[in-house]
FIKE-656186 format. One record per residue (C-alpha): residue in three letters; x, y negated, z. Coordinates in nm, 3 decimals, decimal comma. Layout:
BEGIN
<ALA <X Y Z>>
...
//
This chain:
BEGIN
<UNK <1,791 -5,106 -2,972>>
<UNK <1,923 -4,908 -2,679>>
<UNK <1,624 -5,011 -2,470>>
<UNK <1,380 -4,865 -2,720>>
<UNK <1,556 -4,528 -2,737>>
<UNK <1,565 -4,510 -2,359>>
<UNK <1,198 -4,598 -2,325>>
<UNK <1,104 -4,344 -2,594>>
<UNK <1,302 -4,077 -2,411>>
<UNK <1,143 -4,176 -2,083>>
<UNK <0,797 -4,162 -2,241>>
<UNK <0,862 -3,816 -2,383>>
<UNK <1,003 -3,698 -2,052>>
<UNK <0,705 -3,832 -1,859>>
<UNK <0,465 -3,671 -2,107>>
<UNK <0,640 -3,335 -2,069>>
<UNK <0,630 -3,363 -1,689>>
<UNK <0,257 -3,440 -1,697>>
<UNK <0,193 -3,142 -1,926>>
<UNK <0,401 -2,920 -1,699>>
<UNK <0,211 -3,039 -1,388>>
<UNK <-0,121 -2,980 -1,566>>
<UNK <-0,017 -2,625 -1,661>>
<UNK <0,085 -2,547 -1,303>>
<UNK <-0,249 -2,677 -1,176>>
<UNK <-0,443 -2,469 -1,427>>
<UNK <-0,261 -2,146 -1,346>>
<UNK <-0,320 -2,197 -0,973>>
<UNK <-0,695 -2,211 -1,028>>
<UNK <-0,710 -1,917 -1,264>>
<UNK <-0,593 -1,665 -1,004>>
<UNK <-0,844 -1,756 -0,734>>
<UNK <-1,159 -1,675 -0,931>>
<UNK <-1,332 -2,009 -0,858>>
<UNK <-1,261 -2,381 -0,861>>
<UNK <-0,938 -2,334 -0,666>>
<UNK <-1,086 -2,393 -0,320>>
<UNK <-0,957 -2,060 -0,183>>
<UNK <-0,594 -1,988 -0,113>>
<UNK <-0,448 -1,647 -0,177>>
<UNK <-0,414 -1,455 0,148>>
<UNK <-0,077 -1,297 0,210>>
<UNK <-0,068 -1,087 0,526>>
<UNK <0,239 -0,869 0,499>>
<UNK <0,348 -0,919 0,860>>
<UNK <0,265 -0,582 1,013>>
<UNK <0,247 -0,666 1,383>>
<UNK <-0,075 -0,512 1,520>>
<UNK <-0,037 -0,150 1,631>>
<UNK <-0,335 0,078 1,563>>
<UNK <-0,395 0,440 1,650>>
<UNK <-0,472 0,657 1,349>>
<UNK <-0,513 0,970 1,556>>
<UNK <-0,426 1,026 1,919>>
<UNK <-0,064 1,097 1,834>>
<UNK <0,000 0,879 1,525>>
<UNK <0,023 0,499 1,529>>
<UNK <0,115 0,243 1,266>>
<UNK <0,101 -0,133 1,226>>
<UNK <-0,126 -0,359 1,022>>
<UNK <-0,156 -0,735 0,970>>
<UNK <-0,344 -0,962 1,209>>
<UNK <-0,622 -1,048 0,963>>
<UNK <-0,684 -0,695 0,837>>
<UNK <-1,026 -0,544 0,902>>
<UNK <-1,117 -0,190 1,001>>
<UNK <-1,400 0,037 0,896>>
<UNK <-1,500 0,357 1,071>>
<UNK <-1,554 0,632 0,813>>
<UNK <-1,656 0,903 1,059>>
<UNK <-1,347 1,113 1,118>>
<UNK <-1,103 0,845 1,004>>
<UNK <-1,067 0,467 1,037>>
<UNK <-0,950 0,277 0,729>>
<UNK <-0,784 -0,064 0,736>>
<UNK <-0,847 -0,318 0,462>>
<UNK <-0,596 -0,569 0,336>>
<UNK <-0,767 -0,913 0,351>>
<UNK <-0,936 -1,034 0,034>>
<UNK <-0,904 -0,697 -0,143>>
<UNK <-1,067 -0,358 -0,170>>
<UNK <-0,739 -0,185 -0,080>>
<UNK <-0,755 0,049 0,218>>
<UNK <-0,470 0,202 0,421>>
<UNK <-0,512 0,500 0,653>>
<UNK <-0,395 0,844 0,758>>
<UNK <-0,578 1,078 0,523>>
<UNK <-0,489 1,402 0,695>>
<UNK <-0,239 1,567 0,923>>
<UNK <-0,192 1,912 1,059>>
<UNK <0,031 2,201 1,151>>
<UNK <0,180 2,449 0,912>>
<UNK <0,046 2,798 0,965>>
<UNK <0,273 3,087 1,042>>
<UNK <0,220 3,203 0,682>>
<UNK <0,370 2,884 0,539>>
<UNK <0,742 2,948 0,541>>
<UNK <0,971 2,649 0,594>>
<UNK <1,085 2,674 0,233>>
<UNK <0,723 2,627 0,121>>
<UNK <0,604 2,347 0,352>>
<UNK <0,576 2,105 0,060>>
<UNK <0,374 2,351 -0,150>>
<UNK <0,142 2,422 0,143>>
<UNK <0,076 2,053 0,214>>
<UNK <0,026 1,980 -0,157>>
<UNK <-0,223 2,265 -0,189>>
<UNK <-0,419 2,127 0,111>>
<UNK <-0,450 1,795 -0,073>>
<UNK <-0,551 1,958 -0,401>>
<UNK <-0,831 2,138 -0,216>>
<UNK <-0,972 1,811 -0,077>>
<UNK <-1,308 1,707 -0,221>>
<UNK <-1,259 1,432 -0,477>>
<UNK <-0,880 1,467 -0,515>>
<UNK <-0,831 1,491 -0,892>>
<UNK <-0,522 1,476 -1,113>>
<UNK <-0,275 1,514 -0,824>>
<UNK <0,073 1,407 -0,940>>
<UNK <0,399 1,421 -0,743>>
<UNK <0,621 1,123 -0,830>>
<UNK <0,895 1,176 -0,567>>
<UNK <0,961 1,499 -0,384>>
<UNK <1,118 1,568 -0,044>>
<UNK <1,359 1,281 0,017>>
<UNK <1,520 1,282 0,365>>
<UNK <1,355 1,019 0,585>>
<UNK <1,390 0,889 0,942>>
<UNK <1,077 0,745 1,104>>
<UNK <1,052 0,427 1,311>>
<UNK <1,078 0,641 1,627>>
<UNK <1,387 0,826 1,492>>
<UNK <1,223 1,153 1,391>>
<UNK <1,376 1,345 1,101>>
<UNK <1,135 1,416 0,820>>
<UNK <1,104 1,453 0,446>>
<UNK <0,894 1,209 0,245>>
<UNK <0,724 1,252 -0,091>>
<UNK <0,512 1,018 -0,304>>
<UNK <0,191 1,163 -0,444>>
<UNK <-0,075 0,995 -0,657>>
<UNK <-0,425 1,113 -0,737>>
<UNK <-0,763 0,991 -0,856>>
<UNK <-1,042 0,997 -0,603>>
<UNK <-1,418 0,981 -0,598>>
<UNK <-1,596 0,680 -0,748>>
<UNK <-1,298 0,597 -0,973>>
<UNK <-1,054 0,508 -0,697>>
<UNK <-0,676 0,548 -0,718>>
<UNK <-0,472 0,685 -0,431>>
<UNK <-0,103 0,657 -0,354>>
<UNK <0,011 0,875 -0,067>>
<UNK <0,328 0,922 0,126>>
<UNK <0,348 1,277 0,255>>
<UNK <0,571 1,321 0,559>>
<UNK <0,687 1,670 0,651>>
<UNK <0,836 1,731 0,995>>
<UNK <1,013 2,069 0,979>>
<UNK <1,108 2,076 1,349>>
<UNK <0,750 2,012 1,461>>
<UNK <0,602 2,220 1,174>>
<UNK <0,367 1,933 1,087>>
<UNK <0,267 1,722 0,789>>
<UNK <0,102 1,377 0,766>>
<UNK <-0,058 1,212 0,463>>
<UNK <-0,059 0,831 0,467>>
<UNK <-0,294 0,704 0,196>>
<UNK <-0,360 0,378 0,015>>
<UNK <-0,687 0,367 -0,178>>
<UNK <-0,758 0,097 -0,437>>
<UNK <-0,948 0,026 -0,756>>
<UNK <-0,755 0,098 -1,079>>
<UNK <-0,767 -0,264 -1,196>>
<UNK <-0,662 -0,404 -0,858>>
<UNK <-0,307 -0,518 -0,793>>
<UNK <-0,172 -0,341 -0,486>>
<UNK <-0,089 -0,607 -0,224>>
<UNK <0,139 -0,390 -0,008>>
<UNK <0,304 -0,058 -0,087>>
<UNK <0,204 0,230 0,141>>
<UNK <0,571 0,281 0,236>>
<UNK <0,570 -0,055 0,417>>
<UNK <0,302 0,080 0,651>>
<UNK <0,467 0,424 0,686>>
<UNK <0,791 0,254 0,792>>
<UNK <0,610 0,125 1,103>>
<UNK <0,457 0,460 1,203>>
<UNK <0,538 0,644 1,526>>
<UNK <0,447 1,000 1,620>>
<UNK <0,380 1,159 1,956>>
<UNK <0,362 1,526 1,862>>
//
């Protein structure tokens, strides 16, 4: 009698294991969009230094691709339509008082063509860059042309009287592979 109970338990256990293995196999195929022949690309090792402008550099992954958009080069995360780049940078004018640097930089963004529904989600947190510069950092989101979503980190350098917008552009339905802050944390500045 004990043999039968053990073999029934073993049969049930083996059946459950086979069902579990089948479920894992099915979920692995569902995410790739085809028969499962492609592996998901994960390239979060930011090791290749690129020059955004003559005095701003940051790092991207080895398999990222670049696209020249005229006055700016954008860098694409592999296998996605997510682009990372420096959207804009500049000096504060003499009319922008230090107490209004954030408002000035935000107004510059709101006046950009295609920047709609600009929302500030974090404002003016103290920040130290990779090359030990003191700055303030803010997170700003907006909708762009052609239905794109943008998540920006705005860096304000009070001592240098400068601002820099790092931008990540993606489609609304797309899962963001790497937060823009990861890229900003690698940036250096030669003002």
